[in-house]
BALO-188913 format. One record per atom (N, C-alpha, C, CB): residue in one letter; z, y, x; residue number from 0. Coordinates in steps of 0.2 Angstrom, whole numbers, plus 5000, padded with zeros to 4 digits. Last residue first. Glycine has a CB too. Example, Ala and Ser with C-alpha at 12.3 -4.5 7.8 and 13.67 -1.06 7.14 Angstrom:
REM BALO-188913
SITE,code,zz,yy,xx,pos
SITE,S,5035,4989,5064,1;
SITE,S,5036,4995,5068,1;
SITE,S,5039,5000,5064,1;
SITE,S,5029,4997,5070,1;
SITE,A,5039,4972,5066,0;
SITE,A,5039,4978,5062,0;
SITE,A,5039,4984,5066,0;
SITE,A,5045,4978,5057,0;
END
This chain:
REM BALO-188913
SITE,code,zz,yy,xx,pos
SITE,E,5434,5532,5552,162;
SITE,E,5440,5527,5554,162;
SITE,E,5446,5528,5551,162;
SITE,E,5441,5526,5561,162;
SITE,K,5419,5537,5548,161;
SITE,K,5426,5539,5549,161;
SITE,K,5430,5533,5550,161;
SITE,K,5428,5544,5544,161;
SITE,W,5405,5537,5544,160;
SITE,W,5408,5533,5549,160;
SITE,W,5414,5534,5552,160;
SITE,W,5404,5533,5553,160;
SITE,M,5404,5543,5532,159;
SITE,M,5401,5535,5532,159;
SITE,M,5406,5532,5540,159;
SITE,M,5391,5534,5533,159;
SITE,E,5407,5555,5534,158;
SITE,E,5411,5550,5530,158;
SITE,E,5411,5543,5531,158;
SITE,E,5410,5551,5523,158;
SITE,K,5397,5559,5543,157;
SITE,K,5405,5560,5545,157;
SITE,K,5408,5554,5541,157;
SITE,K,5408,5567,5542,157;
SITE,L,5386,5557,5535,156;
SITE,L,5386,5554,5540,156;
SITE,L,5393,5552,5543,156;
SITE,L,5381,5557,5545,156;
SITE,L,5389,5568,5525,155;
SITE,L,5388,5563,5523,155;
SITE,L,5390,5557,5529,155;
SITE,L,5381,5563,5521,155;
SITE,E,5389,5579,5534,154;
SITE,E,5396,5577,5531,154;
SITE,E,5397,5572,5528,154;
SITE,E,5399,5580,5526,154;
SITE,E,5374,5579,5537,153;
SITE,E,5381,5578,5543,153;
SITE,E,5386,5578,5541,153;
SITE,E,5383,5583,5547,153;
SITE,N,5371,5582,5525,152;
SITE,N,5371,5576,5528,152;
SITE,N,5374,5575,5534,152;
SITE,N,5365,5575,5529,152;
SITE,N,5382,5591,5515,151;
SITE,N,5376,5590,5519,151;
SITE,N,5375,5583,5522,151;
SITE,N,5376,5595,5523,151;
SITE,I,5387,5593,5498,150;
SITE,I,5389,5591,5504,150;
SITE,I,5382,5590,5508,150;
SITE,I,5394,5584,5503,150;
SITE,H,5393,5608,5488,149;
SITE,H,5387,5604,5491,149;
SITE,H,5390,5599,5498,149;
SITE,H,5381,5611,5494,149;
SITE,T,5398,5615,5474,148;
SITE,T,5400,5612,5482,148;
SITE,T,5394,5605,5483,148;
SITE,T,5409,5608,5482,148;
SITE,Y,5394,5619,5461,147;
SITE,Y,5395,5624,5467,147;
SITE,Y,5396,5620,5474,147;
SITE,Y,5401,5629,5466,147;
SITE,I,5396,5609,5454,146;
SITE,I,5388,5611,5454,146;
SITE,I,5389,5616,5461,146;
SITE,I,5386,5617,5446,146;
SITE,Q,5409,5608,5453,145;
SITE,Q,5406,5604,5456,145;
SITE,Q,5398,5605,5457,145;
SITE,Q,5407,5598,5452,145;
SITE,T,5412,5619,5444,144;
SITE,T,5414,5621,5451,144;
SITE,T,5411,5615,5455,144;
SITE,T,5421,5622,5452,144;
SITE,T,5408,5614,5433,143;
SITE,T,5405,5620,5436,143;
SITE,T,5406,5622,5442,143;
SITE,T,5406,5625,5432,143;
SITE,T,5418,5605,5430,142;
SITE,T,5411,5603,5431,142;
SITE,T,5407,5609,5434,142;
SITE,T,5408,5600,5423,142;
SITE,L,5430,5613,5428,141;
SITE,L,5429,5609,5435,141;
SITE,L,5422,5606,5436,141;
SITE,L,5435,5602,5435,141;
SITE,R,5429,5627,5419,140;
SITE,R,5428,5621,5420,140;
SITE,R,5426,5617,5428,140;
SITE,R,5423,5620,5416,140;
SITE,A,5432,5641,5422,139;
SITE,A,5436,5637,5416,139;
SITE,A,5435,5629,5417,139;
SITE,A,5433,5639,5408,139;
SITE,H,5431,5647,5438,138;
SITE,H,5428,5643,5435,138;
SITE,H,5432,5641,5429,138;
SITE,H,5426,5639,5439,138;
SITE,G,5435,5656,5450,137;
SITE,G,5436,5658,5444,137;
SITE,G,5433,5654,5437,137;
SITE,G,5434,5665,5444,137;
SITE,L,5435,5653,5463,136;
SITE,L,5428,5655,5460,136;
SITE,L,5429,5658,5453,136;
SITE,L,5423,5650,5461,136;
SITE,F,5450,5650,5464,135;
SITE,F,5446,5654,5468,135;
SITE,F,5439,5657,5465,135;
SITE,F,5445,5649,5474,135;
SITE,Q,5448,5637,5456,134;
SITE,Q,5453,5643,5453,134;
SITE,Q,5450,5650,5457,134;
SITE,Q,5462,5642,5456,134;
SITE,Q,5440,5629,5461,133;
SITE,Q,5439,5630,5455,133;
SITE,Q,5443,5637,5454,133;
SITE,Q,5441,5625,5450,133;
SITE,V,5447,5627,5474,132;
SITE,V,5441,5629,5474,132;
SITE,V,5438,5632,5468,132;
SITE,V,5438,5627,5476,132;
SITE,A,5458,5621,5470,131;
SITE,A,5460,5627,5473,131;
SITE,A,5453,5630,5472,131;
SITE,A,5463,5626,5481,131;
SITE,R,5453,5609,5464,130;
SITE,R,5456,5613,5458,130;
SITE,R,5458,5619,5461,130;
SITE,R,5462,5610,5455,130;
SITE,I,5447,5603,5476,129;
SITE,I,5444,5605,5471,129;
SITE,I,5446,5610,5466,129;
SITE,I,5442,5600,5468,129;
SITE,N,5458,5608,5491,128;
SITE,N,5457,5603,5485,128;
SITE,N,5450,5607,5480,128;
SITE,N,5465,5602,5480,128;
SITE,W,5450,5612,5507,127;
SITE,W,5454,5614,5500,127;
SITE,W,5452,5608,5495,127;
SITE,W,5451,5621,5496,127;
SITE,K,5445,5609,5519,126;
SITE,K,5448,5602,5516,126;
SITE,K,5453,5605,5510,126;
SITE,K,5452,5597,5521,126;
SITE,K,5438,5617,5527,125;
SITE,K,5445,5620,5525,125;
SITE,K,5448,5614,5523,125;
SITE,K,5446,5625,5520,125;
SITE,K,5424,5609,5525,124;
SITE,K,5427,5611,5531,124;
SITE,K,5435,5614,5531,124;
SITE,K,5423,5616,5534,124;
SITE,N,5422,5606,5510,123;
SITE,N,5422,5602,5515,123;
SITE,N,5425,5605,5523,123;
SITE,N,5414,5600,5514,123;
SITE,L,5427,5618,5503,122;
SITE,L,5429,5611,5502,122;
SITE,L,5429,5606,5506,122;
SITE,L,5427,5608,5498,122;
SITE,Y,5425,5630,5510,121;
SITE,Y,5431,5628,5508,121;
SITE,Y,5432,5621,5507,121;
SITE,Y,5432,5632,5503,121;
SITE,H,5411,5627,5510,120;
SITE,H,5414,5629,5516,120;
SITE,H,5421,5627,5514,120;
SITE,H,5413,5637,5518,120;
SITE,T,5407,5627,5496,119;
SITE,T,5406,5621,5500,119;
SITE,T,5411,5621,5507,119;
SITE,T,5398,5619,5502,119;
SITE,A,5410,5640,5493,118;
SITE,A,5413,5637,5491,118;
SITE,A,5413,5630,5495,118;
SITE,A,5412,5637,5484,118;
SITE,G,5400,5647,5503,117;
SITE,G,5407,5648,5503,117;
SITE,G,5411,5643,5498,117;
SITE,G,5409,5656,5502,117;
SITE,S,5389,5643,5497,116;
SITE,S,5389,5642,5504,116;
SITE,S,5397,5642,5505,116;
SITE,S,5386,5650,5509,116;
SITE,H,5389,5649,5484,115;
SITE,H,5389,5641,5485,115;
SITE,H,5390,5640,5492,115;
SITE,H,5381,5638,5483,115;
SITE,R,5389,5662,5489,114;
SITE,R,5394,5659,5484,114;
SITE,R,5394,5651,5485,114;
SITE,R,5392,5661,5476,114;
SITE,L,5376,5664,5495,113;
SITE,L,5383,5664,5498,113;
SITE,L,5390,5662,5496,113;
SITE,L,5384,5670,5498,113;
SITE,S,5368,5660,5486,112;
SITE,S,5369,5656,5491,112;
SITE,S,5376,5657,5495,112;
SITE,S,5364,5656,5496,112;
SITE,H,5366,5674,5480,111;
SITE,H,5370,5668,5476,111;
SITE,H,5372,5663,5480,111;
SITE,H,5367,5666,5470,111;
SITE,F,5357,5680,5487,110;
SITE,F,5364,5682,5488,110;
SITE,F,5367,5676,5485,110;
SITE,F,5366,5690,5486,110;
SITE,S,5344,5666,5492,109;
SITE,S,5347,5673,5488,109;
SITE,S,5354,5674,5489,109;
SITE,S,5347,5672,5481,109;
SITE,L,5334,5663,5506,108;
SITE,L,5340,5663,5503,108;
SITE,L,5341,5669,5498,108;
SITE,L,5345,5663,5508,108;
SITE,D,5325,5658,5517,107;
SITE,D,5322,5660,5510,107;
SITE,D,5329,5659,5505,107;
SITE,D,5314,5656,5507,107;
SITE,K,5328,5657,5535,106;
SITE,K,5329,5653,5528,106;
SITE,K,5327,5659,5523,106;
SITE,K,5337,5650,5527,106;
SITE,G,5329,5660,5547,105;
SITE,G,5323,5657,5545,105;
SITE,G,5321,5653,5538,105;
SITE,G,5322,5652,5549,105;
SITE,I,5338,5669,5551,104;
SITE,I,5339,5661,5553,104;
SITE,I,5333,5658,5550,104;
SITE,I,5346,5657,5550,104;
SITE,I,5332,5682,5552,103;
SITE,I,5338,5680,5558,103;
SITE,I,5338,5671,5558,103;
SITE,I,5348,5683,5555,103;
SITE,E,5323,5683,5541,102;
SITE,E,5320,5686,5549,102;
SITE,E,5327,5682,5554,102;
SITE,E,5321,5698,5551,102;
SITE,K,5330,5678,5531,101;
SITE,K,5322,5676,5533,101;
SITE,K,5321,5678,5541,101;
SITE,K,5317,5681,5527,101;
SITE,S,5342,5686,5529,100;
SITE,S,5342,5677,5531,100;
SITE,S,5335,5676,5533,100;
SITE,S,5345,5671,5524,100;
SITE,T,5334,5698,5527,99;
SITE,T,5339,5698,5534,99;
SITE,T,5340,5690,5533,99;
SITE,T,5348,5704,5534,99;
SITE,K,5329,5697,5514,98;
SITE,K,5325,5698,5521,98;
SITE,K,5328,5695,5527,98;
SITE,K,5324,5707,5522,98;
SITE,K,5341,5692,5507,97;
SITE,K,5334,5688,5506,97;
SITE,K,5331,5691,5514,97;
SITE,K,5329,5691,5497,97;
SITE,F,5350,5704,5509,96;
SITE,F,5351,5696,5510,96;
SITE,F,5345,5693,5511,96;
SITE,F,5354,5692,5504,96;
SITE,S,5341,5714,5502,95;
SITE,S,5341,5714,5508,95;
SITE,S,5344,5708,5510,95;
SITE,S,5345,5720,5510,95;
SITE,Y,5339,5710,5488,94;
SITE,Y,5333,5709,5492,94;
SITE,Y,5335,5710,5500,94;
SITE,Y,5327,5716,5491,94;
SITE,Q,5354,5710,5485,93;
SITE,Q,5349,5704,5485,93;
SITE,Q,5343,5704,5490,93;
SITE,Q,5348,5703,5478,93;
SITE,L,5355,5724,5487,92;
SITE,L,5358,5721,5490,92;
SITE,L,5355,5713,5490,92;
SITE,L,5363,5722,5488,92;
SITE,A,5346,5729,5477,91;
SITE,A,5345,5731,5484,91;
SITE,A,5349,5727,5488,91;
SITE,A,5348,5738,5485,91;
SITE,R,5353,5724,5465,90;
SITE,R,5346,5723,5466,90;
SITE,R,5344,5723,5474,90;
SITE,R,5341,5728,5462,90;
SITE,R,5365,5730,5466,89;
SITE,R,5364,5723,5465,89;
SITE,R,5357,5719,5467,89;
SITE,R,5366,5722,5457,89;
SITE,T,5366,5745,5473,88;
SITE,T,5363,5742,5469,88;
SITE,T,5364,5734,5471,88;
SITE,T,5356,5743,5469,88;
SITE,G,5376,5755,5485,87;
SITE,G,5370,5752,5483,87;
SITE,G,5371,5748,5477,87;
SITE,G,5367,5747,5487,87;
SITE,G,5394,5750,5492,86;
SITE,G,5389,5754,5489,86;
SITE,G,5381,5751,5487,86;
SITE,G,5388,5760,5495,86;
SITE,V,5405,5746,5496,85;
SITE,V,5398,5744,5500,85;
SITE,V,5393,5748,5499,85;
SITE,V,5396,5738,5498,85;
SITE,P,5418,5757,5499,84;
SITE,P,5415,5752,5494,84;
SITE,P,5408,5751,5499,84;
SITE,P,5413,5754,5485,84;
SITE,L,5424,5747,5513,83;
SITE,L,5423,5749,5505,83;
SITE,L,5422,5756,5503,83;
SITE,L,5429,5745,5501,83;
SITE,Y,5427,5747,5526,82;
SITE,Y,5420,5750,5523,82;
SITE,Y,5419,5749,5516,82;
SITE,Y,5415,5746,5526,82;
SITE,R,5437,5739,5528,81;
SITE,R,5438,5748,5528,81;
SITE,R,5431,5751,5525,81;
SITE,R,5441,5752,5537,81;
SITE,L,5436,5726,5526,80;
SITE,L,5438,5730,5520,80;
SITE,L,5437,5738,5521,80;
SITE,L,5445,5728,5518,80;
SITE,G,5434,5720,5541,79;
SITE,G,5430,5724,5538,79;
SITE,G,5430,5729,5530,79;
SITE,G,5426,5720,5537,79;
SITE,K,5447,5716,5541,78;
SITE,K,5447,5722,5545,78;
SITE,K,5440,5725,5542,78;
SITE,K,5447,5721,5554,78;
SITE,L,5446,5703,5533,77;
SITE,L,5451,5709,5531,77;
SITE,L,5450,5715,5535,77;
SITE,L,5460,5707,5532,77;
SITE,V,5437,5694,5534,76;
SITE,V,5435,5700,5530,76;
SITE,V,5440,5705,5532,76;
SITE,V,5436,5698,5521,76;
SITE,E,5442,5684,5539,75;
SITE,E,5437,5684,5542,75;
SITE,E,5435,5691,5538,75;
SITE,E,5433,5677,5540,75;
SITE,P,5454,5679,5530,74;
SITE,P,5457,5682,5537,74;
SITE,P,5450,5685,5539,74;
SITE,P,5460,5675,5543,74;
SITE,A,5452,5683,5514,73;
SITE,A,5450,5678,5520,73;
SITE,A,5453,5684,5526,73;
SITE,A,5441,5676,5520,73;
SITE,I,5464,5685,5501,72;
SITE,I,5459,5691,5506,72;
SITE,I,5458,5684,5511,72;
SITE,I,5464,5699,5511,72;
SITE,P,5464,5677,5486,71;
SITE,P,5467,5680,5493,71;
SITE,P,5461,5681,5497,71;
SITE,P,5473,5675,5497,71;
SITE,I,5462,5686,5471,70;
SITE,I,5459,5679,5475,70;
SITE,I,5462,5683,5481,70;
SITE,I,5449,5676,5475,70;
SITE,N,5462,5687,5454,69;
SITE,N,5466,5690,5460,69;
SITE,N,5464,5683,5464,69;
SITE,N,5475,5692,5459,69;
SITE,R,5452,5691,5440,68;
SITE,R,5456,5686,5444,68;
SITE,R,5457,5689,5451,68;
SITE,R,5452,5680,5445,68;
SITE,D,5446,5692,5424,67;
SITE,D,5449,5697,5429,67;
SITE,D,5451,5691,5433,67;
SITE,D,5455,5703,5427,67;
SITE,K,5431,5691,5411,66;
SITE,K,5438,5688,5416,66;
SITE,K,5439,5694,5423,66;
SITE,K,5435,5678,5419,66;
SITE,G,5419,5692,5407,65;
SITE,G,5424,5698,5405,65;
SITE,G,5430,5696,5409,65;
SITE,G,5425,5698,5398,65;
SITE,G,5408,5686,5410,64;
SITE,G,5412,5682,5407,64;
SITE,G,5419,5687,5403,64;
SITE,G,5416,5675,5413,64;
SITE,K,5412,5689,5428,63;
SITE,K,5406,5686,5424,63;
SITE,K,5411,5684,5418,63;
SITE,K,5401,5679,5427,63;
SITE,A,5424,5702,5428,62;
SITE,A,5419,5697,5432,62;
SITE,A,5416,5694,5427,62;
SITE,A,5423,5692,5438,62;
SITE,D,5435,5713,5427,61;
SITE,D,5428,5712,5423,61;
SITE,D,5423,5708,5426,61;
SITE,D,5426,5718,5422,61;
SITE,K,5439,5715,5444,60;
SITE,K,5439,5716,5436,60;
SITE,K,5433,5716,5433,60;
SITE,K,5442,5723,5434,60;
SITE,I,5448,5706,5456,59;
SITE,I,5441,5706,5454,59;
SITE,I,5440,5709,5447,59;
SITE,I,5438,5699,5453,59;
SITE,Y,5458,5710,5469,58;
SITE,Y,5458,5710,5462,58;
SITE,Y,5451,5711,5459,58;
SITE,Y,5463,5715,5459,58;
SITE,I,5463,5701,5484,57;
SITE,I,5458,5706,5479,57;
SITE,I,5458,5706,5473,57;
SITE,I,5451,5704,5480,57;
SITE,F,5478,5701,5495,56;
SITE,F,5475,5700,5487,56;
SITE,F,5469,5705,5485,56;
SITE,F,5481,5700,5480,56;
SITE,R,5488,5705,5502,55;
SITE,R,5484,5701,5504,55;
SITE,R,5477,5697,5498,55;
SITE,R,5488,5695,5508,55;
SITE,R,5498,5714,5500,54;
SITE,R,5499,5707,5497,54;
SITE,R,5495,5701,5499,54;
SITE,R,5498,5707,5490,54;
SITE,N,5494,5724,5508,53;
SITE,N,5501,5720,5509,53;
SITE,N,5501,5714,5505,53;
SITE,N,5507,5725,5507,53;
SITE,I,5481,5726,5502,52;
SITE,I,5481,5723,5509,52;
SITE,I,5487,5721,5511,52;
SITE,I,5479,5726,5515,52;
SITE,D,5473,5724,5490,51;
SITE,D,5481,5725,5489,51;
SITE,D,5482,5722,5498,51;
SITE,D,5485,5719,5482,51;
SITE,V,5458,5732,5481,50;
SITE,V,5463,5727,5486,50;
SITE,V,5469,5729,5488,50;
SITE,V,5459,5727,5493,50;
SITE,N,5455,5740,5472,49;
SITE,N,5455,5733,5472,49;
SITE,N,5458,5728,5476,49;
SITE,N,5449,5731,5471,49;
SITE,D,5453,5753,5479,48;
SITE,D,5457,5752,5474,48;
SITE,D,5459,5745,5471,48;
SITE,D,5455,5755,5469,48;
SITE,S,5441,5751,5485,47;
SITE,S,5446,5749,5489,47;
SITE,S,5454,5750,5484,47;
SITE,S,5444,5754,5496,47;
SITE,K,5430,5742,5474,46;
SITE,K,5432,5748,5477,46;
SITE,K,5440,5746,5481,46;
SITE,K,5434,5753,5470,46;
SITE,L,5417,5732,5470,45;
SITE,L,5422,5731,5472,45;
SITE,L,5423,5739,5476,45;
SITE,L,5422,5724,5475,45;
SITE,A,5402,5732,5463,44;
SITE,A,5409,5734,5460,44;
SITE,A,5415,5735,5464,44;
SITE,A,5411,5729,5456,44;
SITE,V,5397,5723,5473,43;
SITE,V,5394,5730,5473,43;
SITE,V,5399,5734,5469,43;
SITE,V,5386,5731,5470,43;
SITE,V,5403,5711,5471,42;
SITE,V,5404,5714,5478,42;
SITE,V,5402,5722,5477,42;
SITE,V,5399,5710,5483,42;
SITE,E,5400,5707,5458,41;
SITE,E,5406,5709,5460,41;
SITE,E,5408,5713,5467,41;
SITE,E,5409,5703,5461,41;
SITE,S,5387,5705,5460,40;
SITE,S,5390,5710,5456,40;
SITE,S,5397,5711,5456,40;
SITE,S,5389,5709,5450,40;
SITE,V,5385,5695,5467,39;
SITE,V,5383,5701,5470,39;
SITE,V,5386,5706,5465,39;
SITE,V,5374,5702,5470,39;
SITE,R,5402,5686,5466,38;
SITE,R,5395,5686,5466,38;
SITE,R,5392,5695,5469,38;
SITE,R,5394,5685,5457,38;
SITE,M,5411,5679,5481,37;
SITE,M,5410,5684,5476,37;
SITE,M,5401,5684,5474,37;
SITE,M,5411,5692,5481,37;
SITE,C,5417,5671,5491,36;
SITE,C,5413,5668,5485,36;
SITE,C,5410,5674,5480,36;
SITE,C,5417,5664,5482,36;
SITE,Q,5424,5675,5501,35;
SITE,Q,5426,5677,5496,35;
SITE,Q,5424,5674,5489,35;
SITE,Q,5426,5683,5496,35;
SITE,Y,5414,5672,5512,34;
SITE,Y,5422,5670,5513,34;
SITE,Y,5426,5672,5506,34;
SITE,Y,5426,5675,5519,34;
SITE,F,5402,5676,5504,33;
SITE,F,5403,5670,5508,33;
SITE,F,5410,5667,5507,33;
SITE,F,5402,5671,5515,33;
SITE,G,5403,5688,5501,32;
SITE,G,5399,5684,5497,32;
SITE,G,5400,5676,5498,32;
SITE,G,5391,5685,5497,32;
SITE,L,5408,5696,5510,31;
SITE,L,5413,5695,5506,31;
SITE,L,5409,5689,5500,31;
SITE,L,5415,5702,5502,31;
SITE,M,5400,5695,5520,30;
SITE,M,5406,5692,5522,30;
SITE,M,5410,5691,5515,30;
SITE,M,5410,5697,5527,30;
SITE,Y,5391,5702,5515,29;
SITE,Y,5388,5696,5515,29;
SITE,Y,5394,5692,5517,29;
SITE,Y,5382,5696,5521,29;
SITE,A,5397,5714,5514,28;
SITE,A,5396,5712,5508,28;
SITE,A,5393,5705,5510,28;
SITE,A,5391,5716,5503,28;
SITE,L,5399,5717,5528,27;
SITE,L,5406,5716,5525,27;
SITE,L,5403,5712,5516,27;
SITE,L,5411,5725,5525,27;
SITE,K,5385,5718,5532,26;
SITE,K,5390,5713,5536,26;
SITE,K,5395,5712,5531,26;
SITE,K,5393,5715,5543,26;
SITE,K,5383,5732,5525,25;
SITE,K,5380,5725,5523,25;
SITE,K,5384,5720,5527,25;
SITE,K,5372,5724,5526,25;
SITE,K,5393,5738,5532,24;
SITE,K,5393,5739,5524,24;
SITE,K,5389,5733,5522,24;
SITE,K,5390,5746,5521,24;
SITE,H,5389,5741,5544,23;
SITE,H,5394,5737,5544,23;
SITE,H,5395,5736,5535,23;
SITE,H,5402,5741,5548,23;
SITE,N,5372,5737,5551,22;
SITE,N,5375,5740,5545,22;
SITE,N,5382,5736,5544,22;
SITE,N,5370,5740,5540,22;
SITE,K,5367,5729,5560,21;
SITE,K,5371,5734,5563,21;
SITE,K,5375,5737,5558,21;
SITE,K,5366,5738,5567,21;
SITE,I,5365,5710,5563,20;
SITE,I,5364,5716,5558,20;
SITE,I,5367,5721,5560,20;
SITE,I,5366,5716,5551,20;
SITE,G,5367,5699,5568,19;
SITE,G,5360,5701,5569,19;
SITE,G,5359,5707,5566,19;
SITE,G,5355,5696,5566,19;
SITE,R,5380,5695,5565,18;
SITE,R,5379,5698,5572,18;
SITE,R,5372,5700,5572,18;
SITE,R,5380,5692,5578,18;
SITE,V,5375,5690,5552,17;
SITE,V,5380,5695,5553,17;
SITE,V,5381,5698,5559,17;
SITE,V,5385,5695,5552,17;
SITE,I,5370,5678,5556,16;
SITE,I,5365,5684,5552,16;
SITE,I,5369,5690,5552,16;
SITE,I,5364,5682,5543,16;
SITE,Q,5378,5671,5563,15;
SITE,Q,5372,5672,5566,15;
SITE,Q,5369,5678,5563,15;
SITE,Q,5367,5667,5566,15;
SITE,K,5387,5669,5552,14;
SITE,K,5390,5672,5559,14;
SITE,K,5383,5675,5562,14;
SITE,K,5394,5666,5564,14;
SITE,L,5380,5660,5546,13;
SITE,L,5383,5667,5542,13;
SITE,L,5383,5670,5547,13;
SITE,L,5389,5668,5537,13;
SITE,E,5378,5649,5552,12;
SITE,E,5372,5653,5551,12;
SITE,E,5375,5659,5547,12;
SITE,E,5365,5649,5548,12;
SITE,E,5393,5645,5554,11;
SITE,E,5390,5648,5559,11;
SITE,E,5382,5651,5559,11;
SITE,E,5390,5642,5564,11;
SITE,E,5396,5642,5540,10;
SITE,E,5400,5646,5544,10;
SITE,E,5395,5649,5549,10;
SITE,E,5406,5643,5547,10;
SITE,T,5378,5637,5533,9;
SITE,T,5385,5635,5537,9;
SITE,T,5388,5643,5539,9;
SITE,T,5383,5630,5544,9;
SITE,I,5371,5639,5517,8;
SITE,I,5373,5639,5524,8;
SITE,I,5378,5637,5527,8;
SITE,I,5372,5643,5526,8;
SITE,T,5362,5630,5504,7;
SITE,T,5368,5634,5507,7;
SITE,T,5367,5634,5515,7;
SITE,T,5376,5631,5504,7;
SITE,D,5351,5633,5490,6;
SITE,D,5352,5632,5495,6;
SITE,D,5359,5635,5501,6;
SITE,D,5347,5634,5497,6;
SITE,P,5355,5635,5472,5;
SITE,P,5354,5638,5479,5;
SITE,P,5356,5635,5484,5;
SITE,P,5355,5643,5479,5;
SITE,I,5347,5624,5461,4;
SITE,I,5353,5625,5463,4;
SITE,I,5353,5628,5469,4;
SITE,I,5356,5618,5464,4;
SITE,K,5338,5629,5447,3;
SITE,K,5338,5626,5454,3;
SITE,K,5345,5628,5458,3;
SITE,K,5330,5629,5459,3;
SITE,H,5343,5621,5431,2;
SITE,H,5341,5627,5436,2;
SITE,H,5341,5625,5442,2;
SITE,H,5346,5633,5438,2;
SITE,S,5336,5615,5416,1;
SITE,S,5337,5613,5423,1;
SITE,S,5337,5621,5427,1;
SITE,S,5330,5608,5426,1;
SITE,M,5336,5614,5399,0;
SITE,M,5333,5617,5405,0;
SITE,M,5337,5618,5411,0;
SITE,M,5332,5623,5403,0;
END
């Protein structure tokens, strides 16, 4: 059984979405999805107690598969963490992002697209190695991480013509 791989967005498209909304908690939720590559369930469950500003780590408890993981805080989300918890339900956050992405950038996206987009961002734009992305996402197998990383046409063209 094959699953449809979510579309991805660029960091600029994320910024467009975030600029287009007023609700600080939703802005933070979308940024956590992208920059922290967090699942919607992880975003909804995240509490201030799970954030260590001094060490610059987020502690994700009982993620998919019952696993815990520590991930470094992205500089882009640091200030927004004061709006924790984001509250709401997984379903409400998924619906909200789908509606907002359609309205602002004209793309029909799922919240999970943010996780794929973030992984792709770190691999292609930030030049992280695939093992670092794997650990950040909390994947046991590298093959799972490879599904999460996409290369767009511009990246392919850049690779073809680089010297």
